[in-house]
N, C-alpha and C positions, 0 to 999 in steps of 0.2 A: 586669689587675694592672698598680702603677705600677713602670715599670722601674727599681726604686731597690733592690734589693736586691743586686747587681754588690759587692765587694771593695772595690773603687774608684769611688765614689761620681761623680768627674768624670767618669769615662772610659765609666761605664751613663747621666749624665746627655747629653752628646756623643752618645754615639752611635746613643741613642735614636730607632726607626722614627717617634715622634712628637712633635709639636713641645713642649719643655719647656720650660720659666719658670717662676725662682723669682722671685716677688713682694712685696715688701715689703707689712706690716701700711695704709702710706695710698695703696697703690697702685702705686707706680711697679717700674719694671720693673730689679731686680738681677745676673738673670743669664736666657740665653736660647742653648737650641742650634740647630744651623746648620738643622735642621728646621723649627725654627717662623718662623726667618729666612725663608726660602726660602717660607714658607706664610703671611706674614702682610706678602712685596713689601719688606723693609726690610731693610738686614744687622744683621748684629751688635753692633756699635757704633751703628750710627744707636738700634738699641730701647734699649740700657741709656746710653746717653745723654739719649735722651727727647726728641730732636726728635720723634720722627715722635707724640707723644703729641697734639701740634695735631690731628693728625687723630681728627675723632669717633665716627669707629668703634672709634680703636682707646682713647680713649681711655672712652669707652662701655661697651667691653668689661671693661677694666682694674674700671672703675665695679661692673664686676654683678659681677666674681670677688673684690674687698672686701664686698659686700653679703651673698652666699650664703657664704661663710665666712664672713662673723660670722653670718647668721642659722644654721647649723650648728654653729659654739659654742657658740652659744646652745641647741641642744638637745642640745648635749650631745655632734654627731655628728662621726667623723674624717673621713669623705669625703666630698665633695655635689657635686654635677653638672648643668651646665646646657645650653644649646642656645642657639647666638647664630648670627644673619647680621653674618659680617663685609662690607663695602664693600672690596674689595680694589685698592688703588690704578693697577689695568689697570684699573679700570670693571667687575668680574664678582663675584657675589656668593659666596662662602664658609660651606657649612650645618658650624660649628661643633660640636661635640663637647666639650666643658667640664670637664675631673674636676680639684679641688681637692682637695688631701690639708692637714688643719687640724691634725696631730696635735701634739700641744707639743711634745714634743719639736725639734718641727721649726720650730716657732715660738724657740725657745730658741738651738738654734745656729747659722739661720741667716736669723735675722729676716724670718720671711715665710713664704706659703705654698706648699709646692710644686703646678704645675697642669701639666696633663697635655693639649693641643691636638687632635684629632683631626679631620681633613678627613672630612668623611659629603655632599659634594656631591653628588659618583658613587651615592650610595647613595639621596641624598633623590630626586635625578632619576630616577631608577629606582620608586620607588613612588612618585613622580608619576606619571608615566610607567603605572605598573599600576592607580591609583587612578582612571585616565582609562581605559584600556582598564576595567576595572570598571564605571564611569558606562557607558563607553556600551553594556557587553554590557546592562545593566539598562535601557537605553534601547532597545534595540533589544528587550528578550525584552519588555517593557513593550507595547513597537507592535507588537512579535508579538500580542500576546495581547486587546489593544484591536480587531485584526483579526478575530483569532477569537471575543471577541464580539461579533460584527458581522455575522461569517458568518453565510450562509442554511442551510448545511451544518454538522454535528453533527460534533463534535470532540472527542475524550476522548485527554488524555494521560496514557502507566502509564508506572508505574517496577516493573518487574519482577511486573506483570501485577493493581500496585495501581490506583489509580486516586484524582492528581495534580491534575489539574484538569476540569474541565468544560462547554462552553458554552454558552451557553439555549438553543439550537438543541436541543444532546443532550440537556437538562433537559425540553423538548421533547415530546421524543421518545421519553425512559419514560419520561413522565408521574410525574416529580417533579416538587415545590414547588420545592424550593431544593436548593443544592448539599450541604448535607452531609447531605444524604440519598443522597448516589452518592460524596463524597468517601469514601478511603479502604474499598473496598470491590472485590469481589476482582473482573474480568471473567466471571469462571467464571460469578459472579450474575448477568451482565446477559446471554452469551450461554447459547440454550439446551442443553440437555442432547445431545441430537441430536447437538451439531457441533460440542462438547467435542474431538471427535477428530482434528477436522479444525483445533482451534485447539493442541492438544501439541503436532500436526506442525511448526503454522507454528513456534512458539515454539523445537521444537528446530532445524529450521533454522539460523534464527538462532544459536542457540545456538555448532551445528559453524560457521558461515562466517563471522557476527558482518558479516554485510550491514547495510549503512544504508538498503537499502531492505523492505520484506518484498514487499512488491507487492501484488494486488489480492486480496481476498475477497467471498465472500456469504457472509451468517449471518444464522440466524434468532434474534431476539432474544426475551427476556422482556421484559416490561414491570414496574413496580415494582409496577403493578396488578394484574400477571397478563397482559396482555392480548399477545398474542405478534405480531411483526414478522417481514418479511425487511429485511432492509438488505445497500446493497450499498459496500465503497469501498475503500482503498485504506489501508498504514500506513507509515509514516519513519520513521526513527532520526534524533533530534535530541538537543542537549544542555538538560538543563531543570535551571536553580537548580544551574546546577554538575554536573549528571547526565545518565549519558545515559539517553532515555527516548523511549517508540513513543508517535508519533503516529497516532491512526487517527482518520478522518478520510470520511464515508461518509452515504450517504441512503438516503431510507426508500421501497423500490420494491412496498411489497404491493397499491399503487392498478396502481402500472404493469404488474406479476405480471396481477392479475384483469383485467385488459383486456386483456393478450396471453392470455390463458387465452376472452376471449371473444369475442375479432376469430377465435386457433384454433377456436372451438365452431364459431362461423356462418362459415367456412372449409372446416369439414368435413360439417356442413348443408347447401350448397352442393355443396360434391362428391357427396354423397350423393345430394342430388335431378337433378341434372344423369348420375348412376350408375343411376336408379331405371330406365328403360324398358331400360335393356340386361339390369339383375337382373330383371327381369317378365318380358324373353323365354326369360332363362338359365333361371327356376323356371318358366318352362310344358311346358319341353318337358321334363324329366323328367317333371311333373305329368301330362302327358298318357303314354305309357308305361307309369305307373301304374298310371292309369286303365284304360288298355286291359290291362294285364295281372291286374289284381284279373276285370276282366271274362271272360277266357280261367279265371280257376278257377273261377270257379262255374259256369260251361259245364260243365267240366272234370270226367270223371267221379272223373279221382284227381290228388292233386295233384302237381306237376310244381315241384323243387328248383332248375330252372333260371330259373325265372319267380321267384322269393320271392327269389335271388340279386340278378336283375335291379332288384326291387323295392326290395332292401335300397341295393344300388348308387345308385342314385339319389333317395334318401331323405338318404344321407351326401351326395352330392352338395347337392339340398338344402340340408342343414342347415351346409355349408361355406362355400355365397356367402352366406346369411343370417345366419352369426357375423359375416362378413369384413365383411358391410355396419351392424351392429350398433358392431362394432370404431370402424368409421369417425364413425358419428356419435355414439354417448352419449358423454360427457363422462368425464372421466377424472378423477377425485380426490387419484391416490395412483398415483407416477411411481414403478414401481420398475425399479433400473436393474439390469442384469445381462447374462449373456453371450449374444448372443445371430449362429443360422446368419444367417447374410446371403441363403445362397440361397434357404433354405425360405421365408423373408420373402416374394422375390424370384414363387418358386412362387404364392404363396398369391393374391400383389394382381394376379399375368399371370391366375388363375382368375376372379379380381373380372371384371377390365377387356375378358379377350379378346372379347367377344359385342360391346359397345361400340367393340372398334377392327375385329369383323366387319360392322358395320354400316356403319364408314366404309373399307369396303376395304384394310385398314388388318392387315399380319401383324407379330406380335410374336417374333421370334426372339432367346433367351436362349442366353447363353453360359458356360456358371458353367465351376469345377474340380470334378473325381470328388471330393474330401474337402470336407469341409461347413469355411469359411471364416467366423469369428467377429470382434464386433467388443463392445466395452461400450457398452451403450446401455439405450435405455430404446424396448422394441419397437411399441407403437400411435405413438411420436411416427416414427420412425425409416418402418412404414406409410405417415403420412400424407407423409413426403418423398417416396417412388417415389408415393404413388398422384397425387400434383400432377406429378412431371416427366411422367410418362406421362399422364400427361390434356393439359398445356400440349402432347404430343410431338406426340399424336395430333389436337388442334384446329388444329394446324400445318400439319394433311394434308389440305384440303380433297379433293384427287386420290387418296386411296388411297396404295400407299407399305411401306415397310418401316421399321423401330422394331427396334434391333439392343439385345439388356440385355448387357453383356461385367461381369465380377467378376472382376479380378484382385487379384494379394496378394502381399508380401515375408513379411518380420521384422515391418519397422516399421508398414508403413499397407494398408490396405486400399483398393481403388480400383472403385469403381461407376460405367459410361460411359455411356448414355444415348443413343441416338445418332438422330438421326430423317430425312425428307430431305422436309420444310415448307418455304417459304418463306424461311426465314431471318433475319434483325436484321444490321442497322447497328450499327456499333462505336458511335455513340451510343444503341443504343437498348439495350446489352448492357452501358453505364457505367451506364444511370438503370436496373436491373433490383433486382428486390426493397425497390424507392423505396413505399409507398405509396399506389395513385389512379397510378400510373401504369405502363403496358400497354398489349400492341402488339393487344393487343384487340377489338375494337368492344365486348364488354359485359364484359369484365374488370374488376375494383378492384385488380389489383396485389397484393393481401392474399396471394398464395396460395404465390408465391416469396418473398416477406417472411417470413413463416412457415416456408416452408423454407429459408430460411438461416440463422434463430434458431436451427430446430433442429441445422445439423449444424454449426456456432458453438457451441453448445452442448453438445455430444460432440464439440467439441475438431477438429472437422473444417472441411473447407475447399471449396466450389466454385469451378469454372473453367470458363466458357463460352466455344468458337469457334464463332464461324455466320461460312455465305458465302449471301449476297440469296439467294435460286431456288432454292439447294443443300441447304440445312442447317441445322440447327445440332447443338451435340454438349454436355453437358453432364456433366462428369465428378468424382463427388464423392471426395476423402481421408479415410477417416477414420484413427484410430488402430488399430491391427492387435493382437489379445490373442496 
């Protein structure tokens, strides 16, 4: 609004916070207020006397006022405005917003136009800064997208679980021909139903915490052609196109998992072969007992119940040993995780390996709690861990000795401690444990401990090793308690 509704027009004109001027029809300055004088850098007397009109910037400004006012009259407009860059006498630029009243009564009563001048320099500078920042953000976003386009890892950007960006590597991963095949669909379509519960939990954690990093994940995904793949990756929260979005960066680990399973199966078969001699000896003893008692039964006039009990006991012993050997050697197509009694597992493994230990003059001494100790895990994989550790301990004890097995637990974790009296290891050898083909044995491959560490890691646990050369080694496994 033009501040000209006061009952005293001259007072309102002079006290206006904006620069005000009365300009004649030919472009001469008739009257100005102090705000305009300060804005243009000339005194009121200089402006009304016409001296500053030699200033090209003021002259051009007045000419533009007349042109815009005349054009407004031609179009029967009462008010018109324009913007003008004014070159101040102090050699700086001022961005002016000029508003002209061309009402007929003003022309008749005052012989000119009432013009308002507003300094928008600061606003213009702020807008320019915002434009520069927006331009830089766009450049950064474009550079970011160019980086993602060439990245060999698969990338999806999602908003509220809907895919808004997919890079070429991700298209190849899900067997899509064009981005349009993937954009706009929910991640629930890509992630297999078996992982939907985990996906929902991750979304809930983000909603509750608002954390900018959702961490790593392993998902089974379903490609657009129905093929299933296992992927591993992590998720970050970023700003994308002015809104919060989730960036998922991941890679296909299907072949890697298959290779790990092949290596694990190979190591299982190797272990089974090494135990075969002891198993054969262990089975031969109960078979001899059974054979003898069968002959006694044939020669006896009447059956003896004690003979049958001994035969049944020996047959169960053979069945247990054979079953443990089969569990060790056969591939596991499906791993079912559940509560596992660690003490029971250790008993089964000692049964499997005690003959081989006896052949090497080694005694296995277990120390178990009275009550069962449970962990969450896959029973056959944990058996593989403990068999590997016991086998390594026995192979390190060429002169015989004792292996102690301790199970400790509290509310947070379960510790399984395997301590031998073998040749021990140096600190350098301990640091290299678990690396493929790095081993302290003449005929070893190093794969056994690599598999052991992977299984423990997948169960959320850790493994510590302490050793003194010529005095023995202690392996301590930490697993989360149930």
